[in-house]
N, CA, C and O atoms as a Tinker XYZ file with bonds, in Angstrom:
   440  protein
     1  N      0.806000   -1.204000    0.000000    73     2
     2  CA     0.000000    0.000000    0.000000    64     1     3
     3  C      0.852000    1.273000    0.000000    63     2     4     5
     4  O      0.377000    2.346000   -0.373000    81     3
     5  N      2.102000    1.144000    0.418000    73     3     6
     6  CA     3.001000    2.305000    0.437000    64     5     7
     7  C      3.214000    2.847000   -0.967000    63     6     8     9
     8  O      3.431000    4.046000   -1.140000    81     7
     9  N      3.156000    1.972000   -1.980000    73     7    10
    10  CA     3.352000    2.388000   -3.364000    64     9    11
    11  C      2.302000    3.422000   -3.770000    63    10    12    13
    12  O      2.606000    4.353000   -4.516000    81    11
    13  N      1.095000    3.269000   -3.294000    73    11    14
    14  CA     0.022000    4.204000   -3.635000    64    13    15
    15  C      0.112000    5.490000   -2.819000    63    14    16    17
    16  O     -0.399000    6.530000   -3.237000    81    15
    17  N      0.756000    5.423000   -1.667000    73    15    18
    18  CA     0.844000    6.578000   -0.785000    64    17    19
    19  C      1.912000    7.573000   -1.248000    63    18    20    21
    20  O      1.761000    8.777000   -1.042000    81    19
    21  N      2.980000    7.088000   -1.865000    73    19    22
    22  CA     4.089000    7.958000   -2.267000    64    21    23
    23  C      3.654000    9.045000   -3.259000    63    22    24    25
    24  O      3.987000   10.210000   -3.039000    81    23
    25  N      2.926000    8.724000   -4.342000    73    23    26
    26  CA     2.498000    9.803000   -5.245000    64    25    27
    27  C      1.602000   10.835000   -4.560000    63    26    28    29
    28  O      1.674000   12.024000   -4.869000    81    27
    29  N      0.773000   10.387000   -3.646000    73    27    30
    30  CA    -0.093000   11.325000   -2.918000    64    29    31
    31  C      0.753000   12.248000   -2.051000    63    30    32    33
    32  O      0.492000   13.449000   -1.986000    81    31
    33  N      1.774000   11.693000   -1.379000    73    31    34
    34  CA     2.664000   12.509000   -0.548000    64    33    35
    35  C      3.455000   13.503000   -1.391000    63    34    36    37
    36  O      3.668000   14.641000   -0.973000    81    35
    37  N      3.891000   13.078000   -2.577000    73    35    38
    38  CA     4.638000   13.981000   -3.459000    64    37    39
    39  C      3.758000   15.121000   -3.938000    63    38    40    41
    40  O      4.181000   16.277000   -3.918000    81    39
    41  N      2.549000   14.817000   -4.366000    73    39    42
    42  CA     1.619000   15.859000   -4.824000    64    41    43
    43  C      1.274000   16.802000   -3.674000    63    42    44    45
    44  O      1.203000   18.017000   -3.861000    81    43
    45  N      1.062000   16.248000   -2.499000    73    43    46
    46  CA     0.762000   17.063000   -1.319000    64    45    47
    47  C      1.926000   17.994000   -1.001000    63    46    48    49
    48  O      1.719000   19.171000   -0.703000    81    47
    49  N      3.154000   17.470000   -1.064000    73    47    50
    50  CA     4.315000   18.297000   -0.785000    64    49    51
    51  C      4.476000   19.402000   -1.824000    63    50    52    53
    52  O      4.760000   20.548000   -1.476000    81    51
    53  N      4.294000   19.061000   -3.099000    73    51    54
    54  CA     4.419000   20.072000   -4.151000    64    53    55
    55  C      3.410000   21.199000   -3.965000    63    54    56    57
    56  O      3.745000   22.372000   -4.132000    81    55
    57  N      2.176000   20.844000   -3.618000    73    55    58
    58  CA     1.162000   21.866000   -3.361000    64    57    59
    59  C      1.548000   22.733000   -2.177000    63    58    60    61
    60  O      1.446000   23.959000   -2.241000    81    59
    61  N      1.992000   22.103000   -1.097000    73    59    62
    62  CA     2.433000   22.819000    0.098000    64    61    63
    63  C      3.594000   23.750000   -0.230000    63    62    64    65
    64  O      3.590000   24.916000    0.167000    81    63
    65  N      4.595000   23.236000   -0.958000    73    63    66
    66  CA     5.777000   24.032000   -1.272000    64    65    67
    67  C      5.446000   25.181000   -2.228000    63    66    68    69
    68  O      5.907000   26.305000   -2.029000    81    67
    69  N      4.659000   24.907000   -3.254000    73    67    70
    70  CA     4.289000   25.968000   -4.199000    64    69    71
    71  C      3.484000   27.066000   -3.519000    63    70    72    73
    72  O      3.679000   28.246000   -3.809000    81    71
    73  N      2.580000   26.689000   -2.617000    73    71    74
    74  CA     1.816000   27.685000   -1.865000    64    73    75
    75  C      2.762000   28.587000   -1.069000    63    74    76    77
    76  O      2.640000   29.811000   -1.110000    81    75
    77  N      3.705000   27.975000   -0.345000    73    75    78
    78  CA     4.655000   28.764000    0.448000    64    77    79
    79  C      5.588000   29.591000   -0.423000    63    78    80    81
    80  O      5.988000   30.690000   -0.040000    81    79
    81  N      5.935000   29.068000   -1.588000    73    79    82
    82  CA     6.799000   29.797000   -2.515000    64    81    83
    83  C      6.106000   31.056000   -3.032000    63    82    84    85
    84  O      6.702000   32.132000   -3.056000    81    83
    85  N      4.852000   30.918000   -3.443000    73    83    86
    86  CA     4.085000   32.067000   -3.936000    64    85    87
    87  C      3.867000   33.083000   -2.816000    63    86    88    89
    88  O      4.025000   34.287000   -3.017000    81    87
    89  N      3.503000   32.583000   -1.633000    73    87    90
    90  CA     3.277000   33.476000   -0.485000    64    89    91
    91  C      4.538000   34.265000   -0.155000    63    90    92    93
    92  O      4.470000   35.472000    0.079000    81    91
    93  N      5.682000   33.598000   -0.134000    73    91    94
    94  CA     6.949000   34.268000    0.173000    64    93    95
    95  C      7.306000   35.303000   -0.887000    63    94    96    97
    96  O      7.779000   36.392000   -0.562000    81    95
    97  N      7.081000   34.964000   -2.154000    73    95    98
    98  CA     7.347000   35.912000   -3.236000    64    97    99
    99  C      6.482000   37.155000   -3.112000    63    98   100   101
   100  O      6.959000   38.269000   -3.330000    81    99
   101  N      5.223000   36.975000   -2.766000    73    99   102
   102  CA     4.327000   38.125000   -2.606000    64   101   103
   103  C      4.752000   39.011000   -1.431000    63   102   104   105
   104  O      4.678000   40.237000   -1.517000    81   103
   105  N      5.193000   38.394000   -0.344000    73   103   106
   106  CA     5.660000   39.165000    0.820000    64   105   107
   107  C      6.903000   39.967000    0.457000    63   106   108   109
   108  O      7.005000   41.144000    0.805000    81   107
   109  N      7.844000   39.343000   -0.238000    73   107   110
   110  CA     9.069000   40.039000   -0.658000    64   109   111
   111  C      8.727000   41.167000   -1.634000    63   110   112   113
   112  O      9.258000   42.271000   -1.511000    81   111
   113  N      7.846000   40.899000   -2.599000    73   111   114
   114  CA     7.460000   41.924000   -3.579000    64   113   115
   115  C      6.797000   43.114000   -2.891000    63   114   116   117
   116  O      7.088000   44.264000   -3.221000    81   115
   117  N      5.913000   42.844000   -1.946000    73   115   118
   118  CA     5.255000   43.930000   -1.222000    64   117   119
   119  C      6.267000   44.750000   -0.434000    63   118   120   121
   120  O      6.155000   45.974000   -0.357000    81   119
   121  N      7.249000   44.082000    0.148000    73   119   122
   122  CA     8.271000   44.795000    0.911000    64   121   123
   123  C      9.143000   45.649000    0.001000    63   122   124   125
   124  O      9.504000   46.771000    0.355000    81   123
   125  N      9.479000   45.124000   -1.164000    73   123   126
   126  CA    10.303000   45.876000   -2.114000    64   125   127
   127  C      9.564000   47.107000   -2.627000    63   126   128   129
   128  O     10.159000   48.171000   -2.799000    81   127
   129  N      8.275000   46.957000   -2.867000    73   127   130
   130  CA     7.493000   48.064000   -3.416000    64   129   131
   131  C      7.056000   49.083000   -2.367000    63   130   132   133
   132  O      6.614000   50.176000   -2.720000    81   131
   133  N      7.171000   48.748000   -1.105000    73   131   134
   134  CA     6.767000   49.690000   -0.063000    64   133   135
   135  C      7.844000   50.769000    0.096000    63   134   136   137
   136  O      9.008000   50.535000   -0.230000    81   135
   137  N      7.463000   51.940000    0.593000    73   135   138
   138  CA     8.438000   53.035000    0.732000    64   137   139
   139  C      9.582000   52.724000    1.695000    63   138   140   141
   140  O     10.689000   53.238000    1.533000    81   139
   141  N      9.318000   51.887000    2.691000    73   139   142
   142  CA    10.404000   51.529000    3.610000    64   141   143
   143  C     10.416000   50.017000    3.799000    63   142   144   145
   144  O      9.384000   49.354000    3.701000    81   143
   145  N     11.606000   49.490000    4.072000    73   143   146
   146  CA    11.729000   48.046000    4.254000    64   145   147
   147  C     11.170000   47.644000    5.620000    63   146   148   149
   148  O     11.369000   48.340000    6.616000    81   147
   149  N     10.482000   46.532000    5.645000    73   147   150
   150  CA     9.887000   46.041000    6.887000    64   149   151
   151  C     10.577000   44.782000    7.380000    63   150   152   153
   152  O     10.038000   44.072000    8.229000    81   151
   153  N     11.759000   44.497000    6.859000    73   151   154
   154  CA    12.422000   43.253000    7.248000    64   153   155
   155  C     13.081000   43.385000    8.617000    63   154   156   157
   156  O     13.434000   44.479000    9.057000    81   155
   157  N     13.234000   42.255000    9.266000    73   155   158
   158  CA    13.881000   42.162000   10.565000    64   157   159
   159  C     14.626000   40.824000   10.588000    63   158   160   161
   160  O     14.123000   39.851000   11.150000    81   159
   161  N     15.825000   40.762000    9.982000    73   159   162
   162  CA    16.517000   39.482000    9.819000    64   161   163
   163  C     16.925000   38.850000   11.146000    63   162   164   165
   164  O     17.208000   39.529000   12.132000    81   163
   165  N     16.941000   37.513000   11.123000    73   163   166
   166  CA    17.325000   36.767000   12.307000    64   165   167
   167  C     17.892000   35.412000   11.886000    63   166   168   169
   168  O     17.471000   34.835000   10.883000    81   167
   169  N     18.855000   34.912000   12.668000    73   167   170
   170  CA    19.378000   33.556000   12.476000    64   169   171
   171  C     18.751000   32.658000   13.539000    63   170   172   173
   172  O     18.707000   33.009000   14.718000    81   171
   173  N     18.265000   31.494000   13.103000    73   171   174
   174  CA    17.618000   30.543000   14.012000    64   173   175
   175  C     18.286000   29.190000   13.845000    63   174   176   177
   176  O     18.513000   28.735000   12.724000    81   175
   177  N     18.600000   28.552000   14.958000    73   175   178
   178  CA    19.130000   27.186000   14.913000    64   177   179
   179  C     17.977000   26.222000   15.097000    63   178   180   181
   180  O     17.229000   26.302000   16.071000    81   179
   181  N     17.843000   25.305000   14.146000    73   179   182
   182  CA    16.744000   24.338000   14.171000    64   181   183
   183  C     17.301000   22.926000   14.202000    63   182   184   185
   184  O     18.329000   22.646000   13.586000    81   183
   185  N     16.628000   22.041000   14.913000    73   183   186
   186  CA    17.076000   20.642000   14.900000    64   185   187
   187  C     16.792000   20.003000   13.545000    63   186   188   189
   188  O     15.787000   20.305000   12.902000    81   187
   189  N     17.678000   19.129000   13.128000    73   187   190
   190  CA    17.498000   18.401000   11.870000    64   189   191
   191  C     16.942000   17.026000   12.217000    63   190   192   193
   192  O     17.524000   16.297000   13.020000    81   191
   193  N     15.813000   16.676000   11.608000    73   191   194
   194  CA    15.212000   15.364000   11.868000    64   193   195
   195  C     15.365000   14.425000   10.674000    63   194   196   197
   196  O     15.045000   13.240000   10.770000    81   195
   197  N     15.845000   14.942000    9.565000    73   195   198
   198  CA    16.075000   14.124000    8.376000    64   197   199
   199  C     17.440000   13.458000    8.512000    63   198   200   201
   200  O     18.429000   14.128000    8.811000    81   199
   201  N     17.501000   12.159000    8.298000    73   199   202
   202  CA    18.748000   11.426000    8.489000    64   201   203
   203  C     19.540000   11.209000    7.204000    63   202   204   205
   204  O     20.769000   11.148000    7.246000    81   203
   205  N     18.865000   11.094000    6.068000    73   203   206
   206  CA    19.572000   10.777000    4.826000    64   205   207
   207  C     20.248000   12.012000    4.244000    63   206   208   209
   208  O     19.785000   13.139000    4.424000    81   207
   209  N     21.352000   11.777000    3.544000    73   207   210
   210  CA    22.066000   12.878000    2.905000    64   209   211
   211  C     21.218000   13.518000    1.812000    63   210   212   213
   212  O     21.189000   14.742000    1.684000    81   211
   213  N     20.525000   12.693000    1.023000    73   211   214
   214  CA    19.667000   13.225000   -0.029000    64   213   215
   215  C     18.548000   14.074000    0.564000    63   214   216   217
   216  O     18.246000   15.148000    0.045000    81   215
   217  N     17.937000   13.608000    1.637000    73   215   218
   218  CA    16.869000   14.358000    2.286000    64   217   219
   219  C     17.351000   15.692000    2.818000    63   218   220   221
   220  O     16.661000   16.704000    2.699000    81   219
   221  N     18.549000   15.689000    3.412000    73   219   222
   222  CA    19.126000   16.918000    3.939000    64   221   223
   223  C     19.470000   17.889000    2.814000    63   222   224   225
   224  O     19.262000   19.095000    2.943000    81   223
   225  N     19.991000   17.366000    1.721000    73   223   226
   226  CA    20.288000   18.192000    0.552000    64   225   227
   227  C     19.004000   18.804000   -0.013000    63   226   228   229
   228  O     18.949000   20.002000   -0.291000    81   227
   229  N     17.984000   17.980000   -0.176000    73   227   230
   230  CA    16.700000   18.452000   -0.687000    64   229   231
   231  C     16.115000   19.515000    0.237000    63   230   232   233
   232  O     15.655000   20.559000   -0.226000    81   231
   233  N     16.131000   19.255000    1.522000    73   231   234
   234  CA    15.589000   20.187000    2.506000    64   233   235
   235  C     16.309000   21.528000    2.476000    63   234   236   237
   236  O     15.669000   22.577000    2.391000    81   235
   237  N     17.637000   21.500000    2.545000    73   235   238
   238  CA    18.383000   22.762000    2.585000    64   237   239
   239  C     18.244000   23.548000    1.282000    63   238   240   241
   240  O     18.195000   24.777000    1.306000    81   239
   241  N     18.182000   22.854000    0.150000    73   239   242
   242  CA    18.005000   23.558000   -1.122000    64   241   243
   243  C     16.611000   24.156000   -1.252000    63   242   244   245
   244  O     16.472000   25.304000   -1.673000    81   243
   245  N     15.581000   23.400000   -0.899000    73   243   246
   246  CA    14.219000   23.933000   -0.979000    64   245   247
   247  C     14.030000   25.103000   -0.032000    63   246   248   249
   248  O     13.343000   26.070000   -0.361000    81   247
   249  N     14.636000   25.019000    1.138000    73   247   250
   250  CA    14.557000   26.114000    2.101000    64   249   251
   251  C     15.239000   27.366000    1.549000    63   250   252   253
   252  O     14.732000   28.476000    1.706000    81   251
   253  N     16.383000   27.180000    0.906000    73   251   254
   254  CA    17.122000   28.318000    0.356000    64   253   255
   255  C     16.457000   28.903000   -0.887000    63   254   256   257
   256  O     16.631000   30.087000   -1.178000    81   255
   257  N     15.702000   28.093000   -1.623000    73   255   258
   258  CA    15.024000   28.599000   -2.821000    64   257   259
   259  C     13.775000   29.399000   -2.478000    63   258   260   261
   260  O     13.247000   30.116000   -3.328000    81   259
   261  N     13.307000   29.286000   -1.267000    73   259   262
   262  CA    12.132000   30.047000   -0.854000    64   261   263
   263  C     12.581000   31.450000   -0.472000    63   262   264   265
   264  O     13.436000   31.601000    0.401000    81   263
   265  N     12.029000   32.474000   -1.099000    73   263   266
   266  CA    12.434000   33.843000   -0.774000    64   265   267
   267  C     12.213000   34.161000    0.708000    63   266   268   269
   268  O     11.160000   33.858000    1.268000    81   267
   269  N     13.209000   34.769000    1.324000    73   267   270
   270  CA    13.100000   35.155000    2.726000    64   269   271
   271  C     13.770000   34.186000    3.680000    63   270   272   273
   272  O     13.907000   34.487000    4.866000    81   271
   273  N     14.193000   33.019000    3.185000    73   271   274
   274  CA    14.909000   32.067000    4.036000    64   273   275
   275  C     16.162000   31.592000    3.320000    63   274   276   277
   276  O     16.230000   31.566000    2.091000    81   275
   277  N     17.149000   31.219000    4.119000    73   275   278
   278  CA    18.407000   30.740000    3.560000    64   277   279
   279  C     19.037000   29.754000    4.535000    63   278   280   281
   280  O     19.185000   30.054000    5.720000    81   279
   281  N     19.404000   28.586000    4.040000    73   279   282
   282  CA    20.153000   27.632000    4.863000    64   281   283
   283  C     21.548000   28.211000    5.024000    63   282   284   285
   284  O     22.265000   28.409000    4.044000    81   283
   285  N     21.920000   28.476000    6.245000    73   283   286
   286  CA    23.170000   29.190000    6.507000    64   285   287
   287  C     24.308000   28.248000    6.865000    63   286   288   289
   288  O     25.414000   28.380000    6.340000    81   287
   289  N     24.044000   27.289000    7.763000    73   287   290
   290  CA    25.119000   26.412000    8.222000    64   289   291
   291  C     24.524000   25.125000    8.780000    63   290   292   293
   292  O     23.449000   25.134000    9.380000    81   291
   293  N     25.230000   24.027000    8.578000    73   291   294
   294  CA    24.860000   22.739000    9.161000    64   293   295
   295  C     25.967000   22.360000   10.133000    63   294   296   297
   296  O     27.149000   22.424000    9.799000    81   295
   297  N     25.577000   21.968000   11.330000    73   295   298
   298  CA    26.576000   21.584000   12.326000    64   297   299
   299  C     27.343000   20.348000   11.837000    63   298   300   301
   300  O     26.807000   19.559000   11.059000    81   299
   301  N     28.589000   20.175000   12.285000    73   299   302
   302  CA    29.394000   19.022000   11.835000    64   301   303
   303  C     28.740000   17.665000   12.115000    63   302   304   305
   304  O     28.945000   16.713000   11.361000    81   303
   305  N     27.958000   17.572000   13.188000    73   303   306
   306  CA    27.295000   16.307000   13.514000    64   305   307
   307  C     25.937000   16.150000   12.808000    63   306   308   309
   308  O     25.242000   15.155000   13.011000    81   307
   309  N     25.570000   17.127000   11.987000    73   307   310
   310  CA    24.312000   17.128000   11.207000    64   309   311
   311  C     23.064000   17.037000   12.078000    63   310   312   313
   312  O     22.075000   16.401000   11.711000    81   311
   313  N     23.131000   17.675000   13.218000    73   311   314
   314  CA    21.978000   17.665000   14.119000    64   313   315
   315  C     21.292000   19.028000   14.201000    63   314   316   317
   316  O     20.164000   19.121000   14.686000    81   315
   317  N     21.960000   20.090000   13.730000    73   315   318
   318  CA    21.402000   21.439000   13.802000    64   317   319
   319  C     21.664000   22.167000   12.487000    63   318   320   321
   320  O     22.724000   22.035000   11.875000    81   319
   321  N     20.666000   22.936000   12.077000    73   319   322
   322  CA    20.763000   23.753000   10.870000    64   321   323
   323  C     20.511000   25.199000   11.265000    63   322   324   325
   324  O     19.513000   25.503000   11.917000    81   323
   325  N     21.401000   26.077000   10.876000    73   323   326
   326  CA    21.195000   27.502000   11.103000    64   325   327
   327  C     20.511000   28.067000    9.866000    63   326   328   329
   328  O     20.997000   27.912000    8.745000    81   327
   329  N     19.381000   28.724000   10.085000    73   327   330
   330  CA    18.570000   29.271000    8.996000    64   329   331
   331  C     18.461000   30.777000    9.169000    63   330   332   333
   332  O     18.186000   31.267000   10.265000    81   331
   333  N     18.678000   31.505000    8.085000    73   331   334
   334  CA    18.506000   32.953000    8.078000    64   333   335
   335  C     17.095000   33.257000    7.605000    63   334   336   337
   336  O     16.711000   32.883000    6.497000    81   335
   337  N     16.326000   33.934000    8.441000    73   335   338
   338  CA    14.988000   34.408000    8.085000    64   337   339
   339  C     15.068000   35.903000    7.846000    63   338   340   341
   340  O     15.650000   36.626000    8.654000    81   339
   341  N     14.501000   36.371000    6.765000    73   339   342
   342  CA    14.486000   37.800000    6.467000    64   341   343
   343  C     13.461000   38.528000    7.333000    63   342   344   345
   344  O     13.622000   39.712000    7.630000    81   343
   345  N     12.412000   37.819000    7.735000    73   343   346
   346  CA    11.352000   38.411000    8.547000    64   345   347
   347  C     11.214000   37.642000    9.848000    63   346   348   349
   348  O     10.884000   36.456000    9.845000    81   347
   349  N     11.464000   38.313000   10.947000    73   347   350
   350  CA    11.406000   37.686000   12.266000    64   349   351
   351  C      9.947000   37.423000   12.657000    63   350   352   353
   352  O      9.077000   38.280000   12.503000    81   351
   353  N      9.712000   36.217000   13.163000    73   351   354
   354  CA     8.432000   35.825000   13.749000    64   353   355
   355  C      8.776000   35.253000   15.110000    63   354   356   357
   356  O      9.930000   35.315000   15.534000    81   355
   357  N      7.805000   34.704000   15.791000    73   355   358
   358  CA     8.143000   34.039000   17.054000    64   357   359
   359  C      9.031000   32.837000   16.726000    63   358   360   361
   360  O      8.881000   32.209000   15.678000    81   359
   361  N      9.944000   32.530000   17.626000    73   359   362
   362  CA    10.861000   31.421000   17.374000    64   361   363
   363  C     10.104000   30.105000   17.216000    63   362   364   365
   364  O     10.490000   29.253000   16.416000    81   363
   365  N      9.028000   29.944000   17.978000    73   363   366
   366  CA     8.234000   28.720000   17.878000    64   365   367
   367  C      7.636000   28.572000   16.480000    63   366   368   369
   368  O      7.601000   27.472000   15.929000    81   367
   369  N      7.172000   29.672000   15.915000    73   367   370
   370  CA     6.565000   29.637000   14.587000    64   369   371
   371  C      7.612000   29.314000   13.517000    63   370   372   373
   372  O      7.350000   28.536000   12.600000    81   371
   373  N      8.784000   29.910000   13.638000    73   371   374
   374  CA     9.844000   29.643000   12.664000    64   373   375
   375  C     10.292000   28.184000   12.748000    63   374   376   377
   376  O     10.476000   27.530000   11.721000    81   375
   377  N     10.467000   27.675000   13.962000    73   375   378
   378  CA    10.867000   26.280000   14.132000    64   377   379
   379  C      9.778000   25.325000   13.648000    63   378   380   381
   380  O     10.079000   24.268000   13.093000    81   379
   381  N      8.523000   25.694000   13.857000    73   379   382
   382  CA     7.411000   24.853000   13.397000    64   381   383
   383  C      7.384000   24.774000   11.871000    63   382   384   385
   384  O      7.122000   23.708000   11.314000    81   383
   385  N      7.651000   25.880000   11.197000    73   383   386
   386  CA     7.695000   25.890000    9.728000    64   385   387
   387  C      8.806000   24.973000    9.220000    63   386   388   389
   388  O      8.605000   24.209000    8.276000    81   387
   389  N      9.969000   25.054000    9.845000    73   387   390
   390  CA    11.100000   24.216000    9.435000    64   389   391
   391  C     10.787000   22.746000    9.688000    63   390   392   393
   392  O     11.083000   21.891000    8.853000    81   391
   393  N     10.196000   22.458000   10.828000    73   391   394
   394  CA     9.857000   21.071000   11.160000    64   393   395
   395  C      8.811000   20.506000   10.199000    63   394   396   397
   396  O      8.885000   19.340000    9.812000    81   395
   397  N      7.836000   21.333000    9.815000    73   395   398
   398  CA     6.796000   20.857000    8.892000    64   397   399
   399  C      7.394000   20.478000    7.534000    63   398   400   401
   400  O      7.019000   19.463000    6.947000    81   399
   401  N      8.318000   21.294000    7.043000    73   399   402
   402  CA     8.973000   20.979000    5.768000    64   401   403
   403  C      9.737000   19.660000    5.893000    63   402   404   405
   404  O      9.665000   18.812000    5.004000    81   403
   405  N     10.464000   19.490000    6.988000    73   403   406
   406  CA    11.232000   18.260000    7.178000    64   405   407
   407  C     10.325000   17.033000    7.264000    63   406   408   409
   408  O     10.634000   15.993000    6.685000    81   407
   409  N      9.232000   17.148000    7.970000    73   407   410
   410  CA     8.303000   16.022000    8.100000    64   409   411
   411  C      7.727000   15.627000    6.742000    63   410   412   413
   412  O      7.591000   14.442000    6.441000    81   411
   413  N      7.395000   16.613000    5.937000    73   411   414
   414  CA     6.843000   16.323000    4.604000    64   413   415
   415  C      7.896000   15.688000    3.695000    63   414   416   417
   416  O      7.571000   14.804000    2.902000    81   415
   417  N      9.143000   16.125000    3.799000    73   415   418
   418  CA    10.213000   15.522000    3.008000    64   417   419
   419  C     10.460000   14.095000    3.481000    63   418   420   421
   420  O     10.682000   13.205000    2.660000    81   419
   421  N     10.426000   13.866000    4.780000    73   419   422
   422  CA    10.623000   12.505000    5.307000    64   421   423
   423  C      9.573000   11.546000    4.761000    63   422   424   425
   424  O      9.882000   10.389000    4.472000    81   423
   425  N      8.336000   12.013000    4.617000    73   423   426
   426  CA     7.277000   11.155000    4.070000    64   425   427
   427  C      7.604000   10.710000    2.654000    63   426   428   429
   428  O      7.302000    9.582000    2.264000    81   427
   429  N      8.214000   11.587000    1.898000    73   427   430
   430  CA     8.515000   11.291000    0.489000    64   429   431
   431  C      9.718000   10.361000    0.345000    63   430   432   433
   432  O      9.679000    9.412000   -0.438000    81   431
   433  N     10.782000   10.629000    1.095000    73   431   434
   434  CA    12.032000    9.895000    0.861000    64   433   435
   435  C     12.151000    8.603000    1.661000    63   434   436   437
   436  O     12.986000    7.758000    1.339000    81   435
   437  N     11.341000    8.436000    2.687000    73   435   438
   438  CA    11.438000    7.200000    3.486000    64   437   439
   439  C     10.492000    6.143000    3.007000    63   438   440
   440  O     10.451000    5.050000    3.570000    81   439
């Protein structure tokens, strides 16, 4: 039954990622077009729950391709990822966003 679940997880992830990509682009565009910048950059250390190298590569690249976020550094033991956010939110919200992306990637690659 896992064979039937994988395409559904991939489609679900693509929809989730495209939604966040469009939302981030609109936020950046609105900030660029506004008379003053509203950004408040911050670095956040997040735990890494993805174990595979491919999953970690996919995660860090997708995170960096989303406007407003950038994978900054991975700890040598691959347990923590430093992420640069262009717009500060509560730390819990930022960590929850990172965890949700990782959980969705884990569904696809495992």
